[in-house]
C-alpha positions as CSV (number, residue, x, y, z in Angstrom):
1,X,84.4,78.7,58.5
2,X,83.6,75.5,59.8
3,X,84.4,73.9,63.3
4,X,87.2,71.2,62.4
5,X,87.1,68.9,64.9
6,X,90.4,67.4,64.3
7,X,92.1,70.7,64.8
8,X,90.2,71.3,68.1
9,X,91.1,68.5,70.7
10,X,93.1,70.0,72.6
11,X,90.2,72.8,73.1
12,X,88.4,69.9,74.4
13,X,87.1,70.6,78.5
14,X,87.4,73.9,78.1
15,X,84.7,75.8,80.5
16,X,81.7,77.5,78.5
17,X,79.6,80.4,80.0
18,X,76.3,80.5,77.6
19,X,74.4,84.1,78.8
20,X,71.1,84.1,76.6
21,X,67.5,84.0,77.0
22,X,66.5,82.4,74.1
23,X,65.6,78.5,75.1
24,X,66.6,76.9,71.9
25,X,69.4,78.8,71.2
26,X,70.4,77.7,74.6
27,X,69.6,74.6,73.6
28,X,71.3,74.0,70.5
29,X,74.6,75.7,71.5
30,X,75.1,74.0,74.7
31,X,74.4,70.5,73.4
32,X,76.6,71.3,70.6
33,X,79.5,72.5,72.8
34,X,78.6,69.3,75.3
35,X,79.0,66.6,72.7
36,X,82.8,68.4,72.2
37,X,83.6,67.8,75.9
38,X,83.3,71.4,77.3
39,X,81.5,72.1,80.2
40,X,78.9,75.1,79.9
41,X,77.1,77.0,82.7
42,X,73.8,79.2,81.4
43,X,73.0,82.3,82.5
44,X,69.6,82.9,81.0
45,X,68.8,86.6,81.7
46,X,72.4,87.8,82.6
47,X,71.1,89.0,86.6
48,X,74.0,85.9,87.8
49,X,76.3,85.9,84.8
50,X,79.1,87.5,86.9
51,X,78.6,85.8,89.4
52,X,78.9,82.7,87.3
53,X,81.9,84.0,85.8
54,X,84.1,84.4,88.9
55,X,82.4,81.2,90.2
56,X,83.7,79.1,87.6
57,X,85.8,80.6,85.9
58,X,85.2,79.5,82.2
59,X,87.7,80.3,79.7
60,X,85.0,81.4,76.9
61,X,81.6,83.8,77.4
62,X,79.2,83.2,74.5
63,X,76.9,86.9,75.1
64,X,73.6,87.9,73.5
65,X,72.8,91.7,74.2
66,X,69.5,91.8,74.5
67,X,68.7,90.1,77.7
68,X,65.6,90.6,79.7
69,X,67.7,91.8,83.3
70,X,70.9,93.7,82.4
71,X,71.8,95.7,79.5
72,X,74.1,93.5,77.1
73,X,76.5,96.0,76.9
74,X,77.2,96.7,80.5
75,X,77.6,92.9,80.9
76,X,80.1,92.7,78.6
77,X,82.0,96.1,80.0
78,X,82.0,94.8,83.8
79,X,82.9,91.2,82.5
80,X,86.0,92.5,80.4
81,X,87.1,94.6,83.2
82,X,87.2,91.5,85.5
83,X,88.4,89.3,83.5
84,X,90.3,88.5,80.5
85,X,87.9,85.8,79.7
86,X,87.0,85.4,75.1
87,X,83.9,87.1,75.0
88,X,82.2,86.1,71.6
89,X,78.6,88.3,71.6
90,X,75.4,86.5,69.4
91,X,72.9,89.4,69.2
92,X,70.2,89.9,66.7
93,X,71.5,93.5,66.9
94,X,73.0,93.9,63.7
95,X,73.9,97.2,63.5
96,X,78.0,98.5,62.6
97,X,77.6,100.5,65.5
98,X,76.7,98.4,68.0
99,X,79.4,96.0,66.8
100,X,81.4,98.6,67.4
101,X,80.8,99.1,70.5
102,X,80.8,95.7,71.8
103,X,84.7,95.1,70.3
104,X,84.9,98.5,72.3
105,X,83.6,97.1,75.2
106,X,85.9,94.3,74.7
107,X,84.4,91.6,73.1
108,X,86.8,89.5,71.0
109,X,84.7,88.5,68.2
110,X,80.6,89.8,67.0
111,X,78.2,86.7,65.5
112,X,74.7,87.9,64.2
113,X,71.7,85.8,64.5
114,X,70.4,84.1,62.7
115,X,73.4,81.7,62.4
116,X,74.8,78.5,61.9
117,X,76.5,76.5,64.6
118,X,79.6,75.4,62.8
119,X,80.4,78.8,62.0
120,X,80.3,80.2,65.9
121,X,82.2,76.6,66.8
122,X,84.9,77.9,64.6
123,X,84.7,81.5,65.9
124,X,84.5,79.8,69.4
125,X,87.6,78.1,68.6
126,X,89.4,80.6,67.1
127,X,89.3,82.9,70.1
128,X,90.2,80.0,72.4
129,X,93.3,79.5,70.5
130,X,94.5,82.8,70.8
131,X,94.3,82.2,74.5
132,X,96.8,79.7,74.1
133,X,100.8,80.4,73.6
134,X,101.7,79.9,70.3
135,X,104.6,77.5,69.2
136,X,107.9,79.0,69.3
137,X,109.4,79.3,65.7
138,X,113.0,79.6,65.1
139,X,114.6,82.8,66.0
140,X,111.7,84.0,67.6
141,X,112.8,86.2,70.6
142,X,111.0,85.7,73.9
143,X,111.4,88.9,75.0
144,X,111.1,92.3,73.0
145,X,111.9,96.1,74.9
146,X,110.7,98.7,73.3
147,X,110.9,101.9,75.0
148,X,109.7,101.5,78.2
149,X,107.6,98.4,77.4
150,X,109.4,94.5,77.9
151,X,107.0,92.7,75.7
152,X,107.4,88.8,77.2
153,X,105.6,86.2,74.2
154,X,106.7,83.0,75.9
155,X,105.1,84.5,79.4
156,X,102.6,86.1,77.6
157,X,102.8,89.5,80.3
158,X,103.0,93.1,79.2
159,X,105.1,95.7,81.6
160,X,105.1,99.2,81.1
161,X,107.7,101.0,83.0
162,X,108.0,98.2,85.6
163,X,103.7,98.3,85.9
164,X,101.6,95.2,84.3
165,X,99.4,96.1,81.3
166,X,96.7,93.7,81.5
167,X,96.2,92.7,77.5
168,X,93.2,90.4,77.1
169,X,94.2,87.1,74.8
170,X,93.0,88.7,71.7
171,X,95.3,92.0,72.7
172,X,98.3,90.1,73.1
173,X,98.0,88.1,70.1
174,X,97.5,91.3,68.1
175,X,100.5,93.0,69.6
176,X,102.8,89.9,68.7
177,X,102.1,90.4,64.9
178,X,103.2,94.2,65.6
179,X,106.6,93.6,68.0
180,X,107.8,90.6,65.4
181,X,107.5,92.2,62.2
182,X,109.1,96.1,63.4
183,X,108.6,98.5,61.1
184,X,107.1,96.8,58.2
185,X,103.8,97.3,56.8
186,X,101.3,95.0,58.1
187,X,97.8,95.5,56.2
188,X,94.1,94.9,57.5
189,X,93.6,92.1,55.8
190,X,96.8,90.1,57.2
191,X,96.4,91.2,60.8
192,X,93.1,89.7,60.7
193,X,94.0,86.7,59.4
194,X,96.8,86.0,61.7
195,X,94.6,87.0,64.8
196,X,91.4,86.0,64.1
197,X,91.5,83.8,61.1
198,X,90.7,83.0,57.6
199,X,87.4,85.0,56.7
200,X,87.4,87.6,58.4
201,X,89.6,89.8,56.3
202,X,87.2,92.5,55.4
203,X,86.2,93.0,58.9
204,X,88.5,96.0,59.2
205,X,86.4,97.2,62.0
206,X,88.2,94.6,64.6
207,X,91.6,96.4,63.5
208,X,90.7,99.7,63.6
209,X,89.6,99.0,67.3
210,X,92.3,96.6,68.9
211,X,95.3,98.8,67.2
212,X,93.0,101.9,69.2
213,X,93.1,99.6,72.5
214,X,96.6,98.7,72.2
215,X,97.3,102.3,72.1
216,X,95.4,103.1,74.9
217,X,97.4,101.0,76.8
218,X,100.7,101.1,75.3
219,X,101.2,104.9,74.8
220,X,101.7,107.8,76.6
221,X,99.9,110.6,75.9
222,X,100.8,113.4,73.5
223,X,103.7,111.2,73.2
224,X,105.2,109.5,70.3
225,X,103.5,106.9,68.8
226,X,103.9,102.9,68.5
227,X,101.4,102.0,66.3
228,X,101.2,104.0,63.0
229,X,98.3,104.2,60.5
230,X,99.2,103.9,57.3
231,X,95.7,105.1,55.1
232,X,93.6,102.4,53.5
233,X,97.0,100.1,53.8
234,X,97.2,99.2,57.5
235,X,99.7,99.7,60.4
236,X,103.7,99.8,60.9
237,X,104.9,99.4,64.6
238,X,107.8,101.8,65.2
239,X,110.6,101.6,68.1
240,X,111.8,104.7,67.2
């Protein structure tokens, strides 16, 4: 991945909250983001991260998991409960279980240290793009109704039996791929490429975790599934 400045000018000026205790990383990431027109707030130990999130309302959080004052996983969960902000975890924890746990708690992406600044910027911009409504395509329906779900793609709003369902930008982007391709087998690689971007095609834990998150929010317990798993291939979205 590379951070293409020409393609990201519409993302300039967005706010970023950096939660990181390593001053060298803080200086590196903050200087690169500020050079690209972003407003950057910093929490060095995580203790004031939630307050900064509510005060500045950033569109992106870059979160270290190993913080001196708080547990990074707990902080990730609390931020996700309070906001649909994009969350990119940047951590020295390399275990697959840590990555899956962070994604389950609501992280949009997970990157391990040491890291290249260009790849980090690319992942930040990819996450930010998912928070922007995509350009309308010809003959694309604005509203899709499936069972008791009403999915308004233009307004980026989903209701279930009349009640608002809170979805993150990544969850909405994944759901859109399904509702626009009902009954079609969507492979892990295709979903990863369309939602997360090129370079993620082998990261199948992302699709597994996020399909599970959609199921928990949109399917009825014990009822017929919306998302059909096709072993070793991918998923189908069914309206039957």
